[in-house]
C-alpha positions in Angstrom: 98.8 98.6 134.3 101.8 98.1 132.1 102.7 100.5 129.3 104.1 98.7 126.4 104.4 99.3 122.8 103.6 96.5 120.4 104.5 96.7 116.8 102.0 95.4 114.4 103.8 96.0 111.1 107.4 96.2 109.7 108.8 97.3 106.6 111.2 95.6 104.2 113.3 98.2 102.2 115.4 97.9 99.1 117.4 100.8 97.7 119.4 101.0 94.5 121.4 103.6 92.6 120.5 103.7 88.9 122.8 105.4 86.6 121.6 106.5 83.1 124.6 107.1 80.8 124.1 108.8 77.4 121.4 111.3 78.4 121.8 113.4 75.2 121.1 110.1 73.2 118.0 109.2 75.3 116.2 112.3 73.8 115.6 110.2 70.6 113.8 107.6 72.6 110.0 107.1 71.8 107.5 108.2 74.4 107.0 104.5 75.5 110.8 103.4 75.4 112.3 102.6 78.8 115.4 101.2 80.5 114.7 98.5 83.1 116.2 97.4 86.5 115.0 94.0 87.9 114.8 93.8 91.6 114.3 90.6 93.8 113.8 91.1 97.5 111.3 90.1 100.3 110.2 87.2 98.2 108.9 89.1 95.3 110.1 90.2 91.8 109.8 93.8 90.6 110.9 95.8 87.7 111.7 99.5 87.8 111.2 101.2 84.4 112.8 104.6 83.8 111.4 106.5 80.8 114.0 109.0 79.9 112.0 111.0 77.4 108.4 110.7 78.0 106.4 113.6 76.5 103.7 115.5 78.5 100.4 116.9 77.1 101.9 120.3 77.6 104.8 119.7 75.3 107.5 119.2 77.8 109.6 115.9 78.1 110.3 114.2 81.5 112.3 111.4 83.0 109.5 109.2 84.4 109.6 106.3 86.8 107.2 103.2 87.0 107.4 100.0 89.0 105.9 96.6 88.1 105.0 93.8 90.3 106.4 90.7 88.5 106.0 87.9 90.8 104.2 84.9 89.1 102.3 84.1 92.3 99.7 86.0 94.1 101.0 87.9 97.1 101.2 86.1 100.5 98.3 88.0 102.0 96.2 88.8 99.0 98.0 92.2 98.3 101.3 94.0 98.8 101.3 97.5 100.1 104.3 99.4 98.6 105.9 102.8 98.6 108.2 103.6 95.8 110.6 106.6 96.1 113.0 108.2 93.6 115.4 111.1 93.7 118.3 112.5 91.8 121.7 112.1 93.7 125.2 113.3 93.2 127.5 110.0 93.4 130.4 112.5 94.5 128.2 113.4 97.6 128.8 117.1 96.7 125.1 118.0 96.0 122.2 117.4 98.4 119.8 115.0 96.8 116.8 116.4 94.9 113.2 116.2 96.3 111.9 112.6 96.3 108.9 111.7 94.3 106.9 109.0 95.9 104.2 106.7 94.7 102.0 104.4 97.0 100.5 101.4 95.4 98.7 98.2 96.6 99.6 95.4 94.1 97.2 92.5 94.2 98.1 90.5 91.1 101.1 89.7 88.9 102.2 92.2 86.1 100.3 95.1 87.8 102.1 98.5 87.3 102.3 101.5 89.5 101.3 104.9 88.2 104.0 106.7 86.3 105.5 109.7 88.1 107.8 112.4 86.7 111.1 112.5 88.5 112.5 115.6 86.6 112.0 117.5 83.5 114.6 117.0 80.8 115.3 120.7 80.4 115.7 121.1 84.3 118.0 118.1 84.4 120.0 119.3 81.6 120.6 122.6 83.3 121.4 121.1 86.7 124.5 119.8 88.3 123.1 116.3 88.5 123.9 115.9 84.9 127.6 115.1 84.7 129.4 113.8 81.7 126.2 113.1 79.9 125.0 110.8 82.8 122.9 111.2 85.9 122.2 109.0 88.9 118.8 108.4 90.7 118.4 106.7 94.1 115.3 104.5 94.0 113.7 102.7 96.9 110.8 100.2 97.2 109.3 99.7 100.7 107.0 96.7 101.4 104.6 96.9 104.4 104.8 93.6 106.4 102.1 92.6 108.9 103.5 90.9 112.0 
């Protein structure tokens, strides 16, 4: 009997660095105000939304991430399984990246959104070395599971 390994799946991955300038100015943004980055890869359209000043029920404010599936057509196989990751990074490469937050989602229709996930508290970011010259950078990734 032959021992072979057969792959049933593969992953398409897209990674982008998102820089937010004017961190101190984003404090005045409303709870629902966001900045957007539109991505196109693996035949789908996505938008990454960053909410720089989302308030929590406990009274703190956070930098929050959300991803929306923008493609106008239905997914090729009825749904798209996605893993979304985000972490703070130092573009100079001196600091180790922060812990990554991750969101798993199965998108099945256009305009559907992921859950919102807090990347970092505003106070913690303001006190960290990731904030340089009133700006910070996040490394965000979207991975799409592909069945072979």
